[in-house]
C-alpha positions in Angstrom: 0.0 0.0 0.0 1.4 3.4 -1.0 1.1 6.4 1.3 1.8 8.7 -1.5 -1.1 7.8 -3.8 -3.4 10.1 -2.0 -3.2 13.8 -1.5 -1.5 13.6 1.9 1.8 15.1 0.8 0.3 18.3 -0.4 -2.6 18.4 2.1 -0.7 18.8 5.3 1.3 21.9 4.2 -2.0 23.5 3.1 -3.6 22.8 6.5 -0.7 24.6 8.1 -1.1 27.4 5.5 -4.8 27.7 6.4 -3.9 28.4 10.1 -2.1 31.6 9.2 -3.5 34.8 10.6 -4.2 36.3 7.1 -7.0 33.9 6.4 -8.9 34.9 9.6 -10.9 31.7 9.9 -13.4 31.4 12.7 -12.1 30.3 16.1 -14.2 27.1 16.1 -13.1 26.3 12.6 -9.5 27.0 13.4 -9.6 24.5 16.3 -11.1 21.9 13.9 -8.3 22.6 11.3 -5.7 22.3 14.0 -7.2 18.9 15.0 -7.2 17.8 11.3 -3.6 18.9 10.8 -2.4 16.9 13.9 -4.5 13.8 13.0 -3.5 13.8 9.3 0.2 13.9 10.3 -0.4 10.9 12.5 -2.2 9.1 9.7 0.6 9.9 7.3 3.1 8.4 9.7 1.0 5.2 9.9 0.6 5.1 6.1 4.3 5.3 5.6 4.7 2.2 7.8 2.0 0.5 5.7 3.7 1.6 2.5 6.9 -0.4 3.4 4.9 -3.6 3.1 3.9 -4.9 -0.4 0.1 -4.7 -0.8 -0.4 -8.5 -1.3 1.2 -9.0 2.2 -1.1 -6.7 4.0 -4.1 -7.6 6.2 -7.4 -6.9 4.3 -8.7 -4.6 7.1 -5.5 -2.5 6.8 -6.0 -2.2 3.1 -9.5 -0.9 3.6 -8.4 1.6 6.2 -5.6 2.9 3.9 -8.0 3.2 1.0 -10.4 5.3 3.2 -7.6 7.6 4.3 -6.5 8.1 0.7 -10.0 9.1 -0.4 -10.5 11.3 2.6 -7.2 13.1 1.9 -8.6 13.9 -1.6 -11.8 15.3 -0.2 -10.0 17.4 2.4 -7.6 18.9 -0.1 -10.5 19.8 -2.4 -12.2 21.5 0.5 -9.1 23.4 1.6 -8.4 24.5 -2.0 -12.0 25.6 -2.5 -11.6 27.9 0.6 -8.2 29.3 -0.6 -9.7 29.9 -4.1 -12.6 32.0 -2.7 -10.7 34.1 -0.2 -8.1 34.9 -2.8 -10.5 35.9 -5.6 -9.5 39.0 -7.7 -10.1 42.3 -5.9 -12.7 44.6 -7.6 -11.7 48.0 -8.9 -12.3 50.2 -5.9 -12.0 53.5 -7.8 -15.6 53.3 -9.1 -19.0 53.0 -7.5 -19.7 49.9 -9.4 -16.4 48.4 -8.2 -17.2 49.3 -4.6 -20.6 47.6 -4.8 -19.0 44.5 -6.4 -16.5 44.4 -3.5 -19.4 44.6 -0.9 -21.1 41.7 -2.7 -17.9 39.7 -2.7 -17.5 40.2 1.1 -21.0 38.9 1.7 -20.4 36.0 -0.6 -17.2 35.2 1.2 -19.0 35.3 4.5 -21.5 32.7 3.2 -18.6 30.7 1.8 -16.9 30.7 5.2 -20.0 29.3 6.9 -20.3 26.6 4.2 -16.7 25.7 4.7 -17.1 25.6 8.5 -19.9 23.1 8.1 -17.8 21.1 5.6 -14.8 21.1 8.0 -17.0 19.8 10.8 -18.2 17.0 8.5 -14.7 16.1 7.5 -13.6 16.1 11.2 -16.3 13.6 12.0 -15.1 11.3 9.2 -11.5 11.7 10.3 -12.4 10.7 13.9 -14.2 7.6 12.6 -11.2 6.6 10.4 -8.8 7.3 13.3 -10.8 5.0 15.7 -10.5 2.2 13.1 -6.8 2.7 12.9 -6.6 2.0 16.6 -8.9 -1.0 16.3 -6.8 -2.5 13.4 -3.5 -1.7 15.2 -2.3 -0.1 11.9 0.7 1.5 13.7 2.2 -1.9 14.4 1.5 -3.3 10.9 3.7 -6.1 9.6 3.8 -8.3 6.6 1.6 -11.3 6.5 4.0 -14.2 7.3 2.2 -16.6 5.0 3.0 -14.4 2.0 6.5 -13.5 3.0 7.8 -17.0 3.6 7.7 -17.9 0.0 11.0 -18.6 -1.8 12.6 -15.6 -3.5 12.0 -16.3 -7.3 15.4 -14.8 -8.1 17.0 -17.7 -6.4 16.0 -20.0 -9.2 18.5 -18.2 -11.5 21.4 -19.7 -9.4 20.5 -23.3 -10.3 19.7 -23.1 -14.0 21.5 -25.5 -16.3 23.6 -23.4 -18.6 22.6 -25.6 -21.5 19.1 -24.1 -21.1 20.3 -20.5 -21.3 20.0 -18.4 -24.5 21.8 -15.2 -25.4 24.2 -15.4 -22.5 27.2 -16.6 -24.4 28.3 -13.2 -25.8 28.0 -11.2 -22.5 29.6 -14.1 -20.6 32.6 -14.1 -22.9 32.9 -10.3 -22.8 33.0 -10.3 -19.0 35.4 -13.2 -18.8 37.8 -11.5 -21.2 37.6 -8.2 -19.3 38.2 -10.0 -16.0 41.1 -12.2 -17.2 43.0 -9.8 -19.5 46.6 -9.5 -18.3 46.4 -12.4 -15.8 49.6 -14.2 -17.0 51.1 -13.6 -13.6 48.1 -13.4 -11.2 50.1 -12.6 -8.1 51.2 -9.2 -9.6 47.7 -8.0 -10.3 45.4 -5.9 -8.2 41.8 -6.6 -7.2 39.4 -6.3 -10.1 35.8 -5.1 -9.4 33.0 -5.1 -12.0 29.3 -4.5 -11.7 26.5 -5.8 -13.9 23.6 -3.3 -14.1 20.2 -3.5 -15.7 16.4 -3.7 -15.5 14.8 -6.4 -13.3 14.4 -9.6 -15.2 17.2 -9.1 -17.7 19.3 -11.9 -16.2 21.9 -10.2 -14.2 22.1 -12.9 -11.6 22.1 -15.6 -14.3 25.0 -13.9 -16.1 27.0 -13.4 -13.0 26.5 -17.1 -12.1 27.6 -18.2 -15.6 30.8 -16.2 -15.3 31.4 -17.5 -11.7 30.9 -21.1 -12.8 33.5 -20.8 -15.5 36.2 -18.9 -13.5 35.7 -20.2 -10.0 38.0 -23.2 -10.4 41.0 -20.8 -11.0 40.7 -19.3 -7.5 41.6 -20.5 -4.0 38.3 -19.3 -2.5 34.9 -18.1 -3.7 31.4 -17.1 -2.7 28.2 -16.2 -4.3 25.9 -14.3 -1.9 22.7 -12.3 -2.3 21.9 -9.0 -0.5 18.4 -7.9 -1.5 16.2 -4.9 -1.0 16.1 -5.1 2.8 19.7 -6.0 3.5 20.9 -7.9 6.6 24.6 -7.1 6.3 25.6 -9.3 9.2 23.8 -12.3 7.5 25.6 -11.6 4.2 29.0 -11.5 5.9 28.3 -14.8 7.6 27.3 -16.3 4.3 30.6 -15.2 2.8 32.4 -16.9 5.7 30.3 -20.1 5.2 31.2 -20.4 1.5 34.9 -19.5 2.1 35.5 -21.9 5.0 32.7 -24.0 6.5 34.8 -24.9 9.5 35.3 -21.3 10.4 31.6 -20.7 10.0 30.9 -23.5 12.5 33.2 -21.8 14.9 31.6 -18.4 14.7 28.1 -19.8 15.0 28.5 -20.2 18.7 30.0 -16.7 19.1 28.1 -13.4 19.0 30.0 -11.2 16.6 29.1 -7.8 15.2 29.8 -6.5 11.7 33.2 -5.2 12.6 34.3 -8.6 14.0 32.9 -10.4 11.0 34.8 -8.1 8.6 38.0 -8.8 10.4 37.4 -12.5 10.2 36.8 -12.4 6.4 39.9 -10.2 5.9 42.0 -12.7 7.8 40.6 -15.7 5.9 41.3 -14.0 2.5 44.6 -12.4 3.4 46.9 -14.3 1.1 44.3 -16.0 -1.2 43.1 -15.3 -4.7 39.4 -15.1 -4.3 36.3 -14.7 -6.6 33.2 -13.3 -4.8 29.9 -12.3 -6.3 27.7 -9.8 -4.3 24.3 -10.3 -6.0 21.4 -7.9 -5.9 22.8 -4.8 -4.2 20.3 -1.9 -3.7 22.2 0.7 -1.9 25.7 2.1 -1.7 26.0 1.9 2.1 25.6 -1.9 2.1 28.1 -2.2 -0.7 30.7 -0.1 1.2 30.3 -2.2 4.4 30.6 -5.5 2.7 33.6 -4.6 0.6 35.4 -3.4 3.8 36.1 -7.1 4.2 37.3 -7.7 0.7 40.7 -6.0 0.5 43.1 -5.8 -2.3 45.7 -8.4 -1.5 47.4 -8.2 -4.9 46.6 -11.8 -5.7 44.5 -11.1 -8.8 41.2 -11.5 -7.0 37.8 -10.6 -8.5 34.5 -9.1 -7.2 31.3 -8.9 -9.2 28.3 -7.0 -8.1 24.8 -7.1 -9.7 22.4 -4.2 -9.2 19.3 -2.5 -10.8 20.6 0.9 -9.7 23.0 2.8 -12.0 24.5 4.9 -9.1 25.4 1.7 -7.2 26.9 0.2 -10.3 29.2 3.1 -11.0 30.2 3.3 -7.3 31.1 -0.5 -7.3 33.4 -0.3 -10.3 33.4 -0.7 -14.0 29.6 -0.9 -14.9 28.6 -3.5 -17.5 25.1 -2.5 -18.7 23.2 -5.6 -19.6 21.1 -5.1 -22.6 17.9 -6.9 -23.6 18.1 -9.8 -26.0 17.9 -9.1 -29.8 14.9 -10.3 -31.7 16.5 -13.5 -33.0 17.8 -14.5 -29.6 14.4 -13.7 -28.1 12.7 -15.9 -30.6 15.2 -18.7 -30.0 14.6 -18.6 -26.2 10.8 -18.4 -26.8 10.7 -21.5 -29.0 13.1 -23.3 -26.9 10.9 -22.8 -23.9 7.9 -24.0 -25.9 10.0 -27.2 -26.6 9.6 -26.6 -30.4 13.3 -26.5 -31.0 15.8 -23.9 -32.3 14.8 -22.4 -35.6 11.3 -23.9 -35.8 8.2 -21.8 -36.0 4.6 -22.1 -35.0 2.0 -22.5 -37.8 2.0 -19.7 -40.4 -1.1 -18.1 -39.0 0.6 -17.6 -35.6 3.9 -16.1 -36.7 2.8 -12.5 -36.8 1.2 -12.8 -33.4 4.3 -14.6 -32.0 6.4 -11.7 -33.1 4.0 -9.2 -31.5 4.3 -11.1 -28.3 8.1 -11.0 -28.4 8.0 -7.3 -29.2 5.9 -6.8 -26.0 8.4 -8.8 -24.0 11.1 -6.3 -25.1 14.0 -8.8 -25.0 13.6 -9.4 -21.3 14.4 -13.1 -20.7 12.1 -13.3 -17.7 9.2 -12.0 -19.7 9.9 -14.4 -22.6 10.1 -17.4 -20.2 6.9 -16.3 -18.5 4.9 -16.0 -21.8 6.3 -19.3 -23.0 5.1 -20.9 -19.8 1.6 -19.6 -20.3 1.6 -21.2 -23.8 3.3 -24.5 -22.8 0.2 -26.5 -22.4 -2.2 -24.5 -24.6 -3.1 -24.9 -28.3 -1.7 -22.4 -30.9 -5.0 -20.6 -30.9 -4.3 -19.4 -27.4 -1.7 -17.0 -28.7 -4.2 -14.2 -29.1 -5.6 -14.7 -25.6 -2.1 -14.7 -24.1 -1.0 -11.6 -26.1 -4.0 -9.6 -24.7 -3.3 -10.7 -21.1 0.5 -10.3 -21.0 1.5 -8.4 -17.9 -0.1 -8.3 -14.5 -3.5 -9.8 -15.3 -5.3 -12.4 -13.4 -3.9 -16.0 -13.4 -2.4 -18.7 -11.4 0.7 -19.3 -13.4 3.8 -19.4 -11.2 6.0 -17.8 -13.8 3.6 -14.8 -14.1 3.6 -14.6 -10.3 7.4 -14.6 -10.1 7.7 -11.9 -12.8 5.3 -9.8 -10.9 7.2 -10.2 -7.7 10.6 -9.4 -9.3 9.3 -6.1 -10.8 7.5 -5.1 -7.7 10.8 -5.4 -5.7 11.9 -2.3 -7.7 8.7 -0.5 -7.1 8.6 -1.0 -3.4 12.2 0.1 -3.1 11.2 3.6 -4.3 10.6 6.3 -1.7 6.9 7.3 -1.6 7.3 10.5 -3.7 9.0 8.5 -6.5 6.3 5.9 -6.4 3.7 8.6 -7.0 5.7 10.1 -9.9 6.1 6.6 -11.5 2.4 5.7 -11.1 1.5 8.9 -12.9 3.1 7.5 -16.1 0.2 5.1 -16.3 -1.7 8.0 -18.1 0.5 7.2 -21.2 -0.1 4.4 -23.7 2.4 1.7 -24.7 5.4 2.7 -26.8 4.7 6.4 -26.2 7.6 8.8 -26.0 6.9 10.9 -23.0 8.1 14.5 -23.0 10.3 15.0 -19.9 9.5 18.7 -19.9 5.7 18.3 -19.8 5.8 15.3 -17.5 7.7 17.2 -14.8 5.4 20.2 -15.0 2.4 17.9 -14.6 4.0 16.4 -11.5 4.3 20.0 -10.2 0.6 20.8 -11.0 -0.5 17.6 -9.3 1.3 18.6 -6.1 3.9 15.8 -6.2 6.7 18.2 -5.9 7.2 20.7 -3.1 9.3 23.8 -2.6 12.8 23.4 -1.2 15.1 26.1 -0.2 17.1 27.5 -3.2 15.7 25.1 -5.8 13.0 25.6 -8.4 10.1 23.2 -8.7 11.1 22.0 -12.1 14.7 21.5 -10.9 13.4 19.3 -8.1 11.2 17.4 -10.5 14.3 16.9 -12.8 16.0 15.2 -9.8 13.0 12.9 -9.4 13.1 12.1 -13.1 16.9 11.3 -13.0 16.4 9.1 -10.0 13.8 7.0 -11.9 16.3 6.7 -14.7 19.1 5.8 -12.3 16.9 3.0 -10.9 16.2 1.7 -14.4 12.4 2.2 -14.0 12.2 4.4 -17.1 14.4 4.5 -20.2 15.6 8.0 -21.2 15.5 9.3 -24.7 18.1 11.9 -25.7 19.5 14.0 -28.5 22.2 11.8 -30.0 25.8 12.7 -28.8 24.5 15.8 -26.9 23.5 14.4 -23.5 20.2 16.3 -23.7 17.5 14.1 -22.3 14.2 15.0 -24.0 11.9 12.4 -22.6 11.5 8.8 -21.7 9.9 5.5 -22.6 8.6 2.8 -20.3 9.3 -0.9 -20.8 6.0 -2.7 -21.4 6.5 -4.8 -18.4 7.0 -1.8 -16.1 4.0 -0.2 -17.7 1.9 -3.3 -17.1 3.0 -3.2 -13.5 2.1 0.4 -12.9 -1.2 0.0 -14.7 -2.0 -2.8 -12.3 -0.9 -0.9 -9.2 -2.6 2.3 -10.3 -5.9 0.5 -10.9 -5.7 -1.1 -7.5 -5.0 2.2 -5.8 -7.6 4.1 -7.8 -4.8 6.4 -8.8 -5.6 6.8 -12.6 -8.6 5.6 -14.5 -7.8 4.7 -18.1 -10.3 4.7 -21.1 -9.0 3.1 -24.3 -10.4 3.1 -27.8 -13.1 0.5 -27.2 -13.6 0.5 -23.5 -17.1 1.2 -22.1 -17.5 3.1 -18.9 -18.1 1.1 -15.7 -19.5 2.3 -12.3 -16.1 2.4 -10.5 -14.7 4.6 -13.3 -17.4 7.2 -12.6 -15.6 8.0 -9.3 -12.2 8.6 -11.1 -9.9 11.1 -9.6 -7.6 11.2 -12.6 -9.1 10.3 -16.0 -6.8 9.5 -18.9 -8.2 8.9 -22.4 -6.0 7.0 -25.0 -6.6 6.5 -28.7 -10.3 7.1 -28.5 -12.7 8.7 -31.0 -14.6 11.1 -28.7 -18.0 12.0 -30.3 -21.1 13.8 -28.9 -22.8 10.5 -28.1 -19.8 9.1 -26.2 -20.8 8.3 -22.6 -17.7 10.1 -21.5 -19.4 13.4 -22.4 -22.2 12.9 -19.8 -20.6 11.2 -16.8 -20.1 13.1 -13.5 -16.9 15.1 -13.5 -17.2 16.9 -10.1 -14.5 14.8 -8.5 -12.0 14.6 -11.4 -8.7 16.3 -10.6 -6.8 15.5 -13.8 -8.2 15.1 -17.4 -5.8 14.0 -20.1 -6.5 12.9 -23.6 -3.6 11.4 -25.6 -3.6 10.6 -29.3 -7.4 10.8 -29.6 -9.7 12.0 -32.4 -11.8 14.6 -30.7 -15.1 16.1 -31.8 -16.3 17.0 -28.3 -15.2 16.9 -24.7 -17.2 17.4 -21.5 -18.2 21.0 -20.8 -15.5 22.6 -18.6 -18.3 23.9 -16.3 -18.9 20.3 -15.1 -15.4 20.1 -13.6 -15.4 21.4 -10.0 -11.9 20.5 -8.7 -9.9 20.1 -12.0 -6.2 20.8 -11.6 -4.7 19.4 -14.8 -6.2 19.8 -18.3 -3.9 18.2 -20.9 -4.9 17.5 -24.5 -1.8 16.0 -26.3 -1.3 14.6 -29.8 -5.0 14.8 -30.6 -6.7 15.6 -33.9 -9.8 17.7 -34.2 -12.4 17.7 -37.0 -13.0 21.1 -38.6 -16.5 21.3 -37.1 -15.3 20.2 -33.7 -17.2 21.8 -30.8 -14.2 21.7 -28.6 -13.4 25.1 -27.2 -12.3 26.7 -24.0 -15.6 28.2 -23.1 -16.1 28.3 -19.3 -12.3 28.0 -18.7 -12.7 30.8 -16.1 -14.8 28.4 -13.9 -11.8 26.1 -13.3 -10.7 28.0 -10.3 -8.4 25.2 -9.1 -6.7 24.7 -12.4 -2.9 24.4 -12.2 -2.0 23.0 -15.7 -3.4 24.0 -19.1 -1.4 22.4 -21.9 -1.2 20.4 -25.1 -4.2 21.7 -26.9 -3.6 22.1 -30.7 -3.6 24.6 -33.5 -7.4 24.2 -33.3 -7.2 26.7 -30.4 -6.6 30.3 -31.7 -7.6 32.4 -28.7 -7.9 32.3 -24.9 -11.0 33.6 -23.1 -10.5 36.9 -21.3 -11.6 35.4 -18.0 -8.4 33.3 -17.8 -7.2 35.9 -15.3 -9.5 34.3 -12.8 -7.3 31.2 -12.6 -5.2 32.5 -9.8 -3.7 29.1 -9.0 -2.6 28.4 -12.6 1.1 27.4 -12.7 1.7 26.0 -16.2 0.3 27.6 -19.4 1.6 25.6 -22.4 0.4 27.0 -25.7 3.3 25.7 -27.8 1.1 23.8 -30.3 -1.7 26.3 -30.5 -2.5 28.9 -33.1 -2.8 31.7 -30.5 -1.3 35.0 -31.7 -1.9 37.1 -28.6 -2.8 36.8 -25.0 -5.5 38.5 -23.1 -4.1 41.2 -20.8 -5.7 39.3 -17.8 -2.8 36.8 -18.1 -0.8 39.4 -16.3 -2.9 38.6 -13.2 -1.6 35.0 -13.0 0.9 35.7 -10.2 1.5 32.0 -9.5 2.4 31.1 -13.2 5.7 29.2 -13.3 5.9 28.0 -16.9 4.7 29.9 -20.0 5.3 28.5 -23.5 4.0 30.3 -26.6 4.0 28.9 -30.1 5.2 30.0 -33.5 2.1 32.0 -34.4 2.6 34.3 -31.4 3.3 37.9 -32.2 4.7 39.4 -29.0 4.2 40.1 -25.3 3.2 43.3 -23.6 4.7 45.1 -20.6 2.5 43.1 -18.1 5.0 40.2 -18.5 6.9 41.8 -15.6 4.0 41.0 -13.3 4.6 37.2 -13.6 7.3 37.2 -11.0 6.9 33.5 -10.2 7.9 32.4 -13.7 10.7 29.8 -13.9 10.4 28.9 -17.6 9.6 31.2 -20.5 9.6 30.0 -24.1 8.3 32.1 -27.0 8.5 33.2 -30.6 7.9 36.8 -31.3 8.5 39.6 -33.8 9.9 42.4 -31.8 11.0 41.9 -28.2 9.7 45.2 -26.9 9.2 43.6 -23.5 13.0 43.1 -23.0 13.1 45.4 -20.0 10.2 43.6 -18.3 12.1 40.3 -18.4 14.6 41.7 -15.9 11.8 41.6 -13.3 11.4 37.8 -13.5 13.9 37.1 -10.8 12.8 33.4 -10.4 13.5 32.6 -14.1 15.6 29.5 -14.7 15.1 28.9 -18.4 14.6 31.5 -21.2 14.2 30.5 -24.8 13.3 33.3 -27.3 13.3 33.2 -31.1 12.8 36.6 -32.8 12.5 37.6 -36.4 13.3 41.3 -35.8 15.0 43.3 -33.1 16.7 46.7 -32.7 20.0 47.3 -31.1 18.2 49.1 -28.3 15.9 46.1 -27.7 18.9 43.8 -27.6 20.8 45.9 -25.2 17.7 46.1 -22.9 17.5 42.3 -23.1 21.2 41.8 -22.1 20.8 44.2 -19.2 17.8 42.2 -18.1 19.6 38.9 -18.3 22.3 40.3 -16.0 19.6 40.8 -13.3 18.4 37.1 -13.5 20.9 35.3 -11.3 19.0 32.0 -11.2 19.1 31.4 -14.9 20.3 28.0 -16.1 19.4 28.1 -19.7 19.7 31.1 -22.1 18.8 30.4 -25.7 18.2 33.6 -27.7 18.0 33.3 -31.5 17.3 36.5 -33.6 17.0 35.7 -37.3 18.2 38.3 -39.8 19.8 40.3 -36.9 23.6 40.8 -36.5 24.6 42.2 -33.1 28.3 43.0 -32.7 29.7 41.8 -29.5 32.6 44.3 -29.2 30.6 46.7 -27.0 29.3 43.8 -25.0 32.8 43.0 -23.8 32.9 46.3 -21.8 29.4 46.0 -20.3 29.1 45.6 -16.5 26.5 42.8 -16.6 27.4 39.4 -15.2 25.3 36.4 -16.3 24.2 33.8 -13.8 26.9 31.4 -12.4 24.2 28.6 -12.7 24.2 28.6 -16.5 24.2 25.2 -18.1 23.2 26.3 -21.6 24.3 29.5 -23.3 23.3 30.6 -26.8 23.4 34.4 -27.7 23.0 36.0 -31.1 26.2 38.0 -30.6 29.4 38.1 -32.7 32.4 38.8 -30.6 35.8 40.0 -32.0 37.3 37.2 -29.9 36.3 35.2 -26.9 35.2 37.7 -24.1 37.1 37.5 -20.8 33.9 36.7 -18.8 33.3 33.5 -20.8 35.5 31.2 -18.7 35.0 28.3 -16.3 35.4 30.4 -13.2 32.2 32.3 -14.2 30.3 29.4 -15.5 31.4 26.2 -13.7 28.3 24.2 -14.7 28.2 25.0 -18.4 27.2 22.0 -20.5 26.1 23.5 -23.9 27.7 26.5 -25.6 27.1 28.4 -28.9 29.7 31.1 -29.5 30.4 33.2 -32.6 33.8 35.0 -32.9 35.7 36.8 -35.6 38.9 35.0 -34.7 40.2 32.5 -32.3 43.6 32.4 -30.6 45.4 29.6 -28.8 44.7 31.0 -25.4 41.0 31.1 -26.2 41.0 27.4 -27.0 42.9 26.7 -23.8 40.1 28.6 -21.8 37.3 26.7 -23.6 39.1 23.4 -23.0 38.9 24.0 -19.2 35.1 23.8 -19.1 34.9 20.5 -17.2 31.2 19.8 -17.9 31.0 21.0 -21.5 29.3 18.3 -23.7 28.3 20.3 -26.8 30.2 23.2 -28.4 29.2 25.2 -31.6 32.2 27.4 -32.5 31.5 29.8 -35.3 34.7 31.5 -36.6 34.6 34.2 -39.2 38.1 34.0 -40.5 38.0 30.1 -40.9 41.3 29.6 -39.1 41.9 27.9 -35.8 45.0 26.9 -33.8 45.8 23.3 -32.9 43.7 22.0 -30.0 45.8 21.6 -26.9 46.2 18.0 -25.6 46.4 16.7 -22.0 42.7 16.4 -21.2 41.3 19.5 -22.8 37.5 19.3 -23.3 37.3 16.3 -21.0 33.5 15.6 -21.5 32.9 17.1 -25.0 30.8 14.7 -27.1 29.5 17.0 -29.9 31.6 19.6 -31.7 30.6 21.8 -34.6 33.1 24.2 -36.0 33.3 26.6 -39.1 37.1 26.0 -39.4 39.4 23.1 -39.9 41.0 22.2 -36.5 43.9 19.8 -35.8 43.4 17.6 -32.8 46.4 16.8 -30.7 46.7 13.6 -28.6 44.7 13.9 -25.4 42.2 16.6 -26.5 38.5 15.8 -26.6 38.9 12.2 -25.3 35.1 11.6 -25.3 34.2 13.3 -28.7 31.6 11.2 -30.6 30.3 13.6 -33.2 32.3 16.1 -35.3 30.9 18.5 -37.8 32.8 20.9 -40.0 30.7 23.8 -41.6 33.0 25.4 -44.2 32.3 28.4 -46.4 35.5 28.2 -48.5 37.6 25.5 -50.2 38.6 22.7 -47.9 42.0 21.2 -48.2 40.9 17.8 -47.2 43.4 17.1 -44.5 41.8 14.8 -41.9 44.9 13.1 -40.5 44.5 14.4 -36.9 41.1 12.8 -36.3 42.9 9.6 -35.5 43.6 11.3 -32.2 39.9 11.2 -31.3 39.5 7.7 -29.7 35.7 7.8 -29.3 34.7 9.3 -32.6 31.6 7.7 -34.1 30.4 10.1 -36.7 31.8 13.0 -38.8 29.8 15.4 -41.0 31.3 17.9 -43.4 29.0 20.6 -44.7 30.5 22.4 -47.7 28.8 25.6 -48.4 29.3 26.9 -52.0 31.4 23.8 -52.8 31.7 22.3 -56.3 31.1 18.7 -57.1 34.9 18.3 -57.5 35.5 19.8 -54.0 33.0 17.4 -52.5 34.6 14.4 -54.2 38.0 15.4 -52.9 36.7 15.7 -49.4 35.0 12.3 -49.6 38.2 10.6 -50.8 40.2 12.3 -48.0 37.6 11.2 -45.4 37.7 7.6 -46.6 41.5 7.6 -46.4 41.5 9.0 -42.9 38.6 7.0 -41.4 39.1 3.7 -43.1 42.8 3.5 -42.8 43.8 5.7 -39.8 40.9 5.5 -37.4 40.3 2.3 -35.4 36.6 3.0 -34.9 35.8 3.3 -38.6 33.3 6.2 -37.9 30.4 6.9 -40.2 30.8 10.0 -42.3 28.6 12.3 -44.4 29.1 15.3 -46.7 26.5 17.8 -47.8 
């Protein structure tokens, strides 16, 4: 059971907020709110204890109690938000008689509202007291796992006892690891300890691979041990197991003694002091356990080996060289599938089943555990059962032991997540299979849903980015990135993980999904979050008429829309996202009644079908994200300037420009827009919380640009500056003498400025975190390259040089992390420079002499592209010949190359 699937995390801070003097709630109500705040904190503590235990191991009464608390937390948050919305409604214009009368009416209305809220708080208090009494009756605070369910054998243990003749696809990785571990072992006694980790998604076969390597190499060592740690590690038990496998006699001696971890570590160190040993530490989940265990495994210069297996990338990199285990290729997957079906290598099912078999294997995604599970489902069934199995792959009902084992193995990863990450992961269940999820929009949705809370000195998006990276680190999501640039744009979810979170989300009533052909059922009418996928929504769709008063989040993804429920029917909506959808020309979808969504935090997606916003958008005082990137909106109502809580504003290509009210949006963290003339440049300097600024302009005056640069100097939290001004040429000479200092937090810098040479302020001491840099200069000198080479975090560099000449790149570790380099000149690379460079692009506006000899000094080069502007066919042919000579003959990687 998950404590975080309700609204508890965001509710408790709001209850504290409500007690502030400025809200002036009645004394009786204040006492009730104080009671609720104390009681909900107590319930949250109890829920966190419950959350540690997997749901299938909980007592049924505890599950019911936890479900009630979750639903109660939603109701309470809706109540508190409705109060905050009303007491913070826009003030009337007091300068007119009409405005004064309107203010009087609002005060009366607020008085009635407060009485209604007082009655609602009393009702909620009664419910909380009843739920609290049941907590005491069920002894929830002392909850423990059901012993009957926890005593089962760990399904991962079966991997240790597989016959290697039954394994498929393991030969290549096994030989790779054996070669890496044994290279240079001619004289073992002169070699240090070798440590290697195997990392990957649950079910890939990390334990199986480690055991295969161990079985081959173990005879070459004096001592060996293969021990498992697990998600809830007992380090003392693991240390004893190592002693048992090293020396059973010694283990018998320590059984009678009571030894702590320190004494056990000393015992192991003594036993291995002069021995060549091979030890596998399987299934490590945290760095601390690894550090304690390896205290006993010292480097005795005998050529010993330690292998660790883990699902968590950070643990793998801490342990040593990280070998990332990849899924099986399609042919290997098919071989394993048919082998498990006992059909035999290379044989197929009947012709009618081949396509469906391939679809099944695609869904398994090369994960051996999934393939074995599906094969076990089909083992005793006729070929006609393929369709039924394909439709039920994942976490559906069934008594098959392989399905049960697969479920348990994946849930280990889920229950190892802290509560806030579980919530963020479950939210991904709004997306369909094989969907590429935008990292940017996902994180802002987490913010709008209340999953992310303010921390001192960090923006909400920045905190969300840490959550995203942690899910990547734990191999729960697969990042998608711009090739060679280290820019993560989004993620995908393995089908098995998606099936898992679909199942958990459904069980917890976290997200309700409606697919293309699904009919609405009674439980779905009480949905808190409603996600529509691949559905044709027409006027007669039952979706249009079901109750929406409790829906907090409404998302449509890849739908064909002719109508959606009237916005006036949503009472507590916080997220409205319409993404990747198509609209008929006569579609009745519009944003009428948008101003009634007083609790809305996120408005995004939409489409070019939307060409204007209603003027009453200014009523949405809690709106945090306004994403109009894909719309046809050309201008914004002036009332947008009233949205003081707005944190993200994205405006699309049809947009014509902002007005001076942009300076009122002082909570903005991200601003993306296209515009014609940036007359608002001075106003941007007031947005002191801004972290990311992306502007593309078609026109701008020198005065506008100078105003913009002065404004940027005021924004000391900026991390991304991408300013592109087409058909504008701003000389950078005068910029070099300006007194502005850009933010030290910059990670991405792209300015439309041409400098005479690299300015003094563009150096690593000013920008220690810079990752991406676009810089245009008239000429480059050797000392400029030396400065650029000292940026320790730089991954991409676009260096535009007017005179097309460049000195040799310094060696000795210059540009240590650079992966992508584009240059308008022909550099020579000395040994040691750019050791990680993968992509090299020359953009040349004059005849190229074709000398590529120095690229042999780039050890990681994968791809080279030469763009020859104004080149003749003969020039291009000469370049191709020179490239072939340099790459095919001189470069060991044989990189791909292109000319255009």
